[in-house]
Backbone as JSON Lines, residues from 0, in Angstrom:
{"i":0,"aa":"M","n":[-88.9,28.07,0.18],"ca":[-88.19,28.7,-0.97],"c":[-87.67,27.21,-2.17]}
{"i":1,"aa":"T","n":[-88.05,27.91,-3.18],"ca":[-87.77,27.7,-4.34],"c":[-86.22,27.57,-5.28]}
{"i":2,"aa":"G","n":[-85.37,26.8,-5.42],"ca":[-84.05,26.94,-5.62],"c":[-83.6,28.25,-5.84]}
{"i":3,"aa":"K","n":[-83.63,28.88,-4.07],"ca":[-82.91,29.97,-3.28],"c":[-81.56,29.98,-3.28]}
{"i":4,"aa":"T","n":[-80.79,30.81,-3.39],"ca":[-78.97,31.07,-3.54],"c":[-79.31,31.31,-2.02]}
{"i":5,"aa":"C","n":[-78.21,30.6,-1.0],"ca":[-77.98,30.72,0.33],"c":[-76.67,30.64,0.37]}
{"i":6,"aa":"R","n":[-76.05,31.35,1.73],"ca":[-75.05,31.73,1.99],"c":[-75.13,30.89,3.72]}
{"i":7,"aa":"V","n":[-74.36,29.61,3.75],"ca":[-74.72,29.01,4.81],"c":[-73.19,29.13,5.23]}
{"i":8,"aa":"S","n":[-73.03,29.78,6.87],"ca":[-71.61,29.8,7.44],"c":[-71.52,29.38,8.83]}
{"i":9,"aa":"F","n":[-70.77,28.76,9.13],"ca":[-70.57,28.61,10.38],"c":[-68.93,28.87,11.25]}
{"i":10,"aa":"T","n":[-68.92,29.32,12.45],"ca":[-67.77,29.74,12.98],"c":[-67.29,28.41,13.49]}
{"i":11,"aa":"D","n":[-66.05,27.58,13.35],"ca":[-65.61,26.56,14.5],"c":[-64.51,26.94,15.37]}
{"i":12,"aa":"L","n":[-64.47,25.91,16.14],"ca":[-63.67,25.44,17.36],"c":[-63.13,26.93,17.71]}
{"i":13,"aa":"S","n":[-61.9,27.04,16.43],"ca":[-61.03,27.56,16.2],"c":[-61.25,29.36,15.67]}
{"i":14,"aa":"G","n":[-62.49,29.32,15.93],"ca":[-62.54,30.57,15.75],"c":[-62.94,31.35,14.2]}
{"i":15,"aa":"I","n":[-62.36,30.51,13.32],"ca":[-62.64,30.33,11.72],"c":[-63.89,30.25,11.27]}
{"i":16,"aa":"R","n":[-64.23,31.56,10.76],"ca":[-65.8,31.55,9.84],"c":[-65.99,30.74,8.66]}
{"i":17,"aa":"H","n":[-66.87,29.76,8.42],"ca":[-66.7,29.32,6.84],"c":[-68.02,29.22,6.23]}
{"i":18,"aa":"S","n":[-67.75,29.9,5.14],"ca":[-69.09,29.92,4.19],"c":[-69.14,29.34,3.15]}
{"i":19,"aa":"V","n":[-70.07,29.57,2.34],"ca":[-70.19,28.41,1.24],"c":[-71.69,28.95,0.42]}
{"i":20,"aa":"E","n":[-71.38,29.02,-0.78],"ca":[-73.01,29.67,-1.27],"c":[-73.96,28.34,-2.06]}
{"i":21,"aa":"I","n":[-75.16,27.81,-1.76],"ca":[-75.41,26.78,-1.98],"c":[-77.07,27.41,-2.88]}
{"i":22,"aa":"Q","n":[-77.26,26.49,-3.68],"ca":[-79.06,26.8,-4.25],"c":[-79.81,25.31,-3.28]}
{"i":23,"aa":"A","n":[-81.01,25.69,-2.98],"ca":[-81.38,25.09,-1.66],"c":[-82.86,25.6,-1.92]}
{"i":24,"aa":"D","n":[-84.19,24.65,-2.03],"ca":[-85.48,24.45,-1.8],"c":[-86.22,25.21,-0.53]}
{"i":25,"aa":"S","n":[-84.94,24.82,0.84],"ca":[-85.31,24.78,1.96],"c":[-83.88,25.68,2.86]}
{"i":26,"aa":"L","n":[-85.13,25.67,4.16],"ca":[-83.52,26.18,5.0],"c":[-83.01,25.1,5.78]}
{"i":27,"aa":"Y","n":[-83.99,23.91,5.49],"ca":[-83.41,22.87,5.96],"c":[-82.46,22.08,4.94]}
{"i":28,"aa":"E","n":[-83.08,21.79,3.96],"ca":[-82.0,21.46,2.83],"c":[-80.59,22.06,2.87]}
{"i":29,"aa":"A","n":[-80.52,23.36,2.47],"ca":[-79.39,24.17,2.83],"c":[-78.1,24.22,3.88]}
{"i":30,"aa":"A","n":[-79.12,23.58,5.32],"ca":[-78.61,23.34,6.48],"c":[-78.08,21.57,6.34]}
{"i":31,"aa":"V","n":[-78.85,20.87,5.6],"ca":[-78.27,19.79,5.6],"c":[-77.08,19.27,4.64]}
{"i":32,"aa":"V","n":[-76.9,20.06,3.49],"ca":[-76.17,20.24,1.94],"c":[-74.71,20.91,2.8]}
{"i":33,"aa":"R","n":[-74.91,21.7,3.88],"ca":[-73.96,22.31,4.31],"c":[-73.2,21.63,5.34]}
{"i":34,"aa":"L","n":[-73.91,20.44,6.23],"ca":[-73.49,19.97,6.74],"c":[-72.64,18.51,6.5]}
{"i":35,"aa":"K","n":[-73.13,18.33,5.53],"ca":[-72.55,16.81,4.97],"c":[-71.62,17.07,4.56]}
{"i":36,"aa":"A","n":[-71.22,18.38,3.54],"ca":[-69.99,18.98,3.23],"c":[-69.1,19.17,4.36]}
{"i":37,"aa":"L","n":[-69.38,19.49,5.49],"ca":[-68.49,19.41,6.65],"c":[-68.0,18.26,6.78]}
{"i":38,"aa":"K","n":[-68.8,17.55,7.3],"ca":[-68.82,15.78,7.43],"c":[-67.21,15.25,6.92]}
{"i":39,"aa":"M","n":[-67.3,15.88,5.65],"ca":[-66.13,15.72,4.31],"c":[-65.29,16.51,4.68]}
{"i":40,"aa":"A","n":[-64.87,17.38,5.13],"ca":[-63.66,18.25,5.49],"c":[-62.99,18.04,6.28]}
{"i":41,"aa":"E","n":[-61.84,17.34,6.63],"ca":[-61.01,16.63,7.7],"c":[-60.36,18.11,8.09]}
{"i":42,"aa":"W","n":[-60.12,19.45,7.73],"ca":[-59.58,20.1,8.13],"c":[-60.91,21.26,9.11]}
{"i":43,"aa":"V","n":[-61.71,20.57,8.85],"ca":[-62.64,21.59,10.12],"c":[-62.97,20.74,11.28]}
{"i":44,"aa":"D","n":[-62.76,21.54,12.27],"ca":[-63.05,20.88,13.46],"c":[-64.49,20.2,13.96]}
{"i":45,"aa":"A","n":[-64.35,19.49,14.62],"ca":[-65.5,19.0,15.26],"c":[-67.12,19.57,14.6]}
{"i":46,"aa":"V","n":[-67.98,18.9,14.39],"ca":[-69.18,19.75,14.34],"c":[-70.19,19.07,15.47]}
{"i":47,"aa":"G","n":[-70.31,19.77,16.6],"ca":[-71.87,19.01,17.28],"c":[-73.15,20.17,17.48]}
{"i":48,"aa":"P","n":[-73.64,18.98,18.55],"ca":[-75.07,19.42,18.29],"c":[-75.59,21.29,18.5]}
{"i":49,"aa":"A","n":[-74.49,21.76,19.1],"ca":[-74.73,23.31,19.36],"c":[-73.96,24.06,18.56]}
{"i":50,"aa":"T","n":[-73.63,23.48,17.47],"ca":[-72.98,24.33,16.45],"c":[-74.07,24.95,15.9]}
{"i":51,"aa":"R","n":[-73.76,26.56,15.66],"ca":[-74.56,27.14,14.84],"c":[-74.55,27.68,13.38]}
{"i":52,"aa":"L","n":[-75.47,26.82,12.33],"ca":[-75.59,27.3,10.85],"c":[-76.2,28.34,11.06]}
{"i":53,"aa":"E","n":[-75.5,29.53,10.56],"ca":[-76.34,30.7,9.62],"c":[-76.56,30.73,8.34]}
{"i":54,"aa":"I","n":[-77.94,30.69,8.1],"ca":[-78.15,30.37,6.55],"c":[-78.55,31.91,6.06]}
{"i":55,"aa":"Q","n":[-77.98,32.27,5.21],"ca":[-78.64,33.33,4.49],"c":[-78.97,33.74,3.32]}
{"i":56,"aa":"V","n":[-80.5,33.71,3.13],"ca":[-81.11,33.61,1.43],"c":[-80.75,34.98,0.97]}
{"i":57,"aa":"L","n":[-80.28,35.14,-0.04],"ca":[-79.32,35.67,-0.84],"c":[-81.09,37.22,-1.42]}
{"i":58,"aa":"Q","n":[-81.83,36.49,-2.04],"ca":[-82.68,37.0,-2.96],"c":[-84.29,36.39,-2.62]}
{"i":59,"aa":"P","n":[-85.47,37.4,-1.63],"ca":[-84.84,38.47,-0.82],"c":[-83.91,38.07,0.37]}
{"i":60,"aa":"S","n":[-83.1,39.2,0.65],"ca":[-82.54,38.82,1.73],"c":[-83.25,38.55,2.92]}
{"i":61,"aa":"A","n":[-82.12,37.42,3.71],"ca":[-83.05,37.45,5.26],"c":[-81.8,36.32,5.6]}
{"i":62,"aa":"V","n":[-81.58,36.26,6.83],"ca":[-80.52,35.5,7.76],"c":[-81.7,34.87,8.66]}
{"i":63,"aa":"H","n":[-81.38,33.15,8.72],"ca":[-81.92,32.57,9.79],"c":[-80.73,31.81,10.53]}
{"i":64,"aa":"I","n":[-80.93,31.16,11.61],"ca":[-80.24,30.49,12.74],"c":[-80.61,29.3,12.69]}
{"i":65,"aa":"L","n":[-79.74,28.39,12.16],"ca":[-80.47,26.65,13.23],"c":[-79.54,25.98,14.12]}
{"i":66,"aa":"M","n":[-79.1,25.5,14.51],"ca":[-78.7,24.77,15.46],"c":[-78.77,23.54,14.66]}
{"i":67,"aa":"V","n":[-77.6,23.08,15.04],"ca":[-77.31,21.3,14.72],"c":[-78.45,20.38,15.03]}
{"i":68,"aa":"A","n":[-78.94,20.39,16.74],"ca":[-79.58,20.1,17.06],"c":[-80.88,19.8,17.2]}
{"i":69,"aa":"Q","n":[-81.41,21.3,16.2],"ca":[-82.56,21.66,15.46],"c":[-82.83,20.23,14.28]}
{"i":70,"aa":"I","n":[-81.88,20.75,13.4],"ca":[-82.02,20.46,12.19],"c":[-81.98,18.54,12.51]}
{"i":71,"aa":"T","n":[-81.4,18.04,13.25],"ca":[-81.28,16.95,13.36],"c":[-83.12,16.17,14.54]}
{"i":72,"aa":"R","n":[-83.71,17.21,15.02],"ca":[-84.43,16.92,15.57],"c":[-86.0,17.18,14.53]}
{"i":73,"aa":"W","n":[-85.55,18.0,13.83],"ca":[-86.51,17.95,12.56],"c":[-86.49,16.7,11.95]}
{"i":74,"aa":"L","n":[-85.29,16.61,11.75],"ca":[-85.05,15.52,10.2],"c":[-85.94,13.97,10.95]}
{"i":75,"aa":"D","n":[-85.39,13.73,12.79],"ca":[-86.04,12.83,12.89],"c":[-87.67,12.66,14.01]}
{"i":76,"aa":"G","n":[-88.26,14.09,13.64],"ca":[-89.83,14.45,13.79],"c":[-90.23,13.65,12.64]}
{"i":77,"aa":"G","n":[-91.76,13.7,13.4],"ca":[-92.64,13.6,12.33],"c":[-93.12,14.32,11.09]}
{"i":78,"aa":"S","n":[-93.79,14.29,9.94],"ca":[-94.12,14.82,8.7],"c":[-95.29,15.25,9.03]}
{"i":79,"aa":"K","n":[-95.62,16.77,8.15],"ca":[-97.18,16.71,8.58],"c":[-97.74,16.83,7.36]}
{"i":80,"aa":"N","n":[-97.14,15.99,6.2],"ca":[-97.44,15.59,4.86],"c":[-96.87,14.87,4.61]}
{"i":81,"aa":"P","n":[-97.61,14.0,3.29],"ca":[-96.73,12.97,2.3],"c":[-94.97,13.52,1.64]}
{"i":82,"aa":"A","n":[-95.44,15.06,1.42],"ca":[-94.31,15.71,0.68],"c":[-93.55,15.79,1.59]}
{"i":83,"aa":"E","n":[-93.74,16.33,3.02],"ca":[-92.85,16.72,4.19],"c":[-91.63,15.41,4.09]}
{"i":84,"aa":"A","n":[-92.45,14.32,4.47],"ca":[-91.85,13.05,4.56],"c":[-90.85,12.51,3.28]}
{"i":85,"aa":"V","n":[-91.27,12.77,2.28],"ca":[-90.22,12.34,0.91],"c":[-88.87,13.51,1.37]}
{"i":86,"aa":"V","n":[-89.07,14.42,1.28],"ca":[-87.94,15.56,1.5],"c":[-86.98,15.54,3.0]}
{"i":87,"aa":"K","n":[-87.68,14.92,3.53],"ca":[-87.12,14.36,5.23],"c":[-86.39,13.17,4.86]}
{"i":88,"aa":"K","n":[-86.73,11.96,3.98],"ca":[-86.34,10.91,3.87],"c":[-84.77,11.3,3.36]}
{"i":89,"aa":"R","n":[-84.9,12.31,1.76],"ca":[-84.43,12.04,1.02],"c":[-82.89,13.28,2.02]}
{"i":90,"aa":"L","n":[-82.99,14.09,2.33],"ca":[-81.77,15.03,3.48],"c":[-81.36,13.4,4.47]}
{"i":91,"aa":"K","n":[-82.53,13.14,5.13],"ca":[-81.5,12.15,6.06],"c":[-80.35,11.15,5.13]}
{"i":92,"aa":"G","n":[-81.13,10.54,3.92],"ca":[-80.22,9.73,2.77],"c":[-78.95,10.48,2.74]}
{"i":93,"aa":"L","n":[-78.95,11.78,2.0],"ca":[-77.94,12.62,2.05],"c":[-77.12,12.65,3.58]}
{"i":94,"aa":"L","n":[-77.41,12.79,4.29],"ca":[-76.5,13.42,5.96],"c":[-76.33,11.84,6.0]}
{"i":95,"aa":"A","n":[-76.44,11.01,5.8],"ca":[-75.94,9.25,6.33],"c":[-74.92,9.08,5.27]}
{"i":96,"aa":"S","n":[-74.59,9.24,3.71],"ca":[-73.7,8.99,3.04],"c":[-72.57,9.52,3.03]}
């Protein structure tokens, strides 16, 4: 994806669904940007490895489900090429800040 508009949603422990629209170059970027926002939102219940993030790409329409554990595993895993290594490093930095 190159700069696609995505709606990233999750349902918290109280059953409340939270959604946000963002621009992202990949599913993982959309997920990491949302996780970063959730870490900063004190009013959102805890987000753990089993939390499901629903990423809906708006044009063309598609819906993807990623678990926080999958995102973490991908970030910590090896890279297929130097470009992917750069993306992973940037997203890890974003999530850590």
